[in-house]
Backbone bond lengths (Angstrom), bond angles and torsions (degrees), N, CA, C in turn:
res aa  C-N    CA-C-N  psi(-1)  N-CA   C-N-CA  omega(-1)  CA-C   N-CA-C  phi
1 M - - - 1.449 - - 1.521 111.32 -
2 S 1.344 118.44 -37.18 1.454 120.62 -177.10 1.556 109.43 -70.28
3 S 1.319 117.64 -32.36 1.486 118.86 178.61 1.515 109.70 -70.13
4 F 1.306 117.81 -32.60 1.466 121.65 176.64 1.517 110.04 -65.27
5 L 1.358 117.54 -41.96 1.443 120.01 -178.75 1.538 111.55 -67.56
6 L 1.318 115.31 -25.67 1.468 119.03 179.89 1.551 110.28 -86.03
7 S 1.308 115.83 -32.33 1.470 118.20 -174.12 1.540 113.13 -78.86
8 V 1.326 117.42 -30.03 1.471 120.49 179.42 1.531 111.31 -63.83
9 P 1.271 121.19 -48.86 1.477 120.97 178.20 1.538 111.05 -63.55
10 L 1.342 116.88 -35.19 1.459 119.41 179.75 1.524 109.93 -66.98
11 I 1.327 117.40 -42.94 1.451 120.49 179.76 1.531 109.81 -64.76
12 V 1.274 117.86 -44.82 1.474 120.81 176.82 1.520 110.69 -58.74
13 F 1.335 114.73 -44.17 1.483 116.06 177.65 1.475 114.09 -60.35
14 F 1.344 118.89 -45.51 1.441 121.90 -176.67 1.544 114.00 -72.78
15 I 1.336 116.53 -25.19 1.430 120.28 -178.91 1.548 111.24 -84.85
16 F 1.361 116.56 -42.08 1.435 119.30 -171.61 1.519 113.85 -108.04
17 V 1.326 118.43 -51.85 1.418 122.60 -173.96 1.508 115.85 -72.76
18 A 1.325 116.48 -48.23 1.426 121.26 -177.23 1.534 114.11 -60.37
19 P 1.331 121.24 -47.32 1.465 119.96 177.39 1.553 112.70 -62.06
20 L 1.350 115.61 -43.51 1.449 118.91 178.09 1.512 109.98 -60.73
21 W 1.289 117.76 -44.34 1.491 123.72 179.15 1.497 109.18 -58.60
22 L 1.309 118.54 -50.65 1.448 121.13 -179.91 1.516 112.36 -62.36
23 F 1.291 116.58 -41.34 1.487 119.70 179.35 1.530 110.56 -61.99
24 L 1.289 118.70 -48.37 1.446 120.89 179.94 1.506 112.27 -66.74
25 H 1.332 117.23 -34.80 1.456 120.43 178.43 1.503 111.86 -63.87
26 Y 1.332 116.92 -49.64 1.454 118.48 -179.10 1.529 113.89 -75.47
27 R 1.281 117.87 -21.87 1.463 120.57 173.79 1.567 109.30 -69.99
28 S 1.278 116.52 -41.69 1.486 119.78 177.90 1.513 109.46 -68.83
29 K 1.324 120.59 -35.46 1.473 121.77 176.77 1.508 110.08 -64.09
30 K 1.340 118.91 -40.43 1.448 123.35 178.89 1.528 109.47 -64.13
31 H 1.356 114.68 -44.22 1.437 118.57 -179.28 1.550 113.17 -61.92
32 T 1.292 117.03 -39.85 1.469 118.89 -179.57 1.524 112.27 -77.23
33 A 1.355 117.24 -22.41 1.434 121.07 179.00 1.544 112.19 -76.27
34 T 1.322 117.24 -20.57 1.464 119.57 -175.46 1.528 113.02 -75.35
35 G 1.317 116.64 -17.75 1.483 119.20 178.74 1.483 112.53 93.30
36 L 1.322 115.38 -158.86 1.461 121.39 -177.28 1.508 110.23 -80.16
37 S 1.328 115.08 141.71 1.453 120.06 175.58 1.507 109.86 -77.50
38 S 1.330 115.71 170.32 1.503 119.01 -179.82 1.566 109.82 -65.37
39 Q 1.303 115.07 -34.82 1.494 116.81 176.15 1.498 112.89 -65.99
40 D 1.329 117.50 -37.81 1.465 121.09 176.56 1.529 110.83 -66.83
41 L 1.320 116.11 -40.55 1.469 118.59 178.29 1.539 111.34 -64.72
42 E 1.301 117.11 -39.58 1.468 120.53 177.07 1.518 112.24 -64.36
43 K 1.320 116.01 -40.42 1.448 119.43 178.68 1.523 110.58 -69.49
44 L 1.313 118.98 -35.76 1.439 123.07 176.15 1.534 111.17 -65.17
45 E 1.328 116.84 -40.59 1.454 119.87 175.96 1.472 112.69 -64.47
46 Q 1.320 119.26 -40.26 1.482 121.86 177.44 1.521 110.70 -65.06
47 L 1.322 117.68 -40.11 1.472 119.40 176.68 1.521 112.04 -65.15
48 S 1.313 116.60 -35.36 1.451 120.20 -179.80 1.530 108.24 -67.71
49 Q 1.344 117.31 -45.29 1.443 118.95 177.22 1.514 114.32 -61.29
50 R 1.338 116.75 -38.90 1.440 122.09 176.62 1.530 110.68 -64.31
51 A 1.321 118.27 -39.37 1.454 120.52 178.95 1.520 110.60 -67.18
52 D 1.312 118.20 -38.34 1.469 120.60 175.58 1.525 112.44 -61.99
53 K 1.308 115.68 -41.44 1.475 121.14 175.93 1.514 112.32 -61.13
54 L 1.326 116.00 -44.85 1.455 120.34 177.79 1.492 113.11 -63.95
55 K 1.328 115.70 -36.76 1.440 122.16 178.57 1.508 109.92 -64.53
56 Q 1.340 118.50 -40.49 1.445 122.82 175.94 1.509 111.47 -64.70
57 R 1.326 116.95 -41.54 1.455 120.20 -179.87 1.544 111.33 -63.32
58 V 1.324 115.59 -43.52 1.452 118.51 178.55 1.533 111.25 -62.77
59 S 1.312 115.15 -38.97 1.451 119.82 178.17 1.510 111.16 -62.90
60 H 1.316 115.84 -44.59 1.504 119.00 179.59 1.546 110.30 -65.84
61 L 1.324 115.58 -43.51 1.502 118.23 178.77 1.516 111.09 -60.87
62 E 1.364 117.26 -39.13 1.454 119.29 178.31 1.514 111.88 -66.59
63 S 1.345 117.07 -38.46 1.459 119.10 176.80 1.550 112.98 -63.81
64 V 1.349 115.23 -39.64 1.458 118.88 175.80 1.513 110.20 -63.91
65 L 1.299 120.36 -46.69 1.429 123.75 178.66 1.519 110.16 -62.82
66 D 1.309 120.50 -36.60 1.467 121.59 178.72 1.527 110.50 -65.28
67 S 1.312 115.20 -37.49 1.470 117.18 -179.62 1.525 113.38 -76.45
68 E 1.304 118.80 -32.68 1.464 123.54 -177.56 1.490 111.27 -88.37
69 T 1.311 118.37 -41.75 1.463 122.95 -179.10 1.519 110.12 -133.94
70 P 1.314 118.31 90.35 1.469 120.38 -172.75 1.516 114.38 -62.52
71 D 1.333 119.79 -26.04 1.437 120.39 -174.47 1.544 113.40 -100.03
72 W 1.307 117.97 19.17 1.434 120.92 -178.09 1.520 113.73 -67.38
73 R 1.356 117.60 -30.30 1.466 121.00 -179.99 1.495 110.77 -67.95
74 R 1.299 119.84 -36.07 1.440 122.24 -178.33 1.525 110.65 -67.62
75 R 1.347 116.15 -34.72 1.471 119.83 -178.91 1.529 111.40 -72.06
76 Y 1.325 117.90 -29.54 1.475 119.16 -171.36 1.506 112.00 -108.21
77 D 1.359 121.29 -8.12 1.445 122.68 172.30 1.500 111.04 -75.95
78 A 1.257 117.22 133.54 1.469 120.35 -178.41 1.530 111.10 -94.45
């Protein structure tokens, strides 16, 4: 009787759970191996352009501060 109680869950596991588990595992592996989607690449390009704009803004702000207050860097550098 005890072997029957042990074998039923094992049979259910190997028939239903294990194939589904393997299918989902390898599907997720395939999905991650394909790389970035076109939507992700577009978003990455937008973020890169935004970072370039922010870098230009910081550069301009630093040049304004350099012209108006030449010693501002010494006060804020740690």
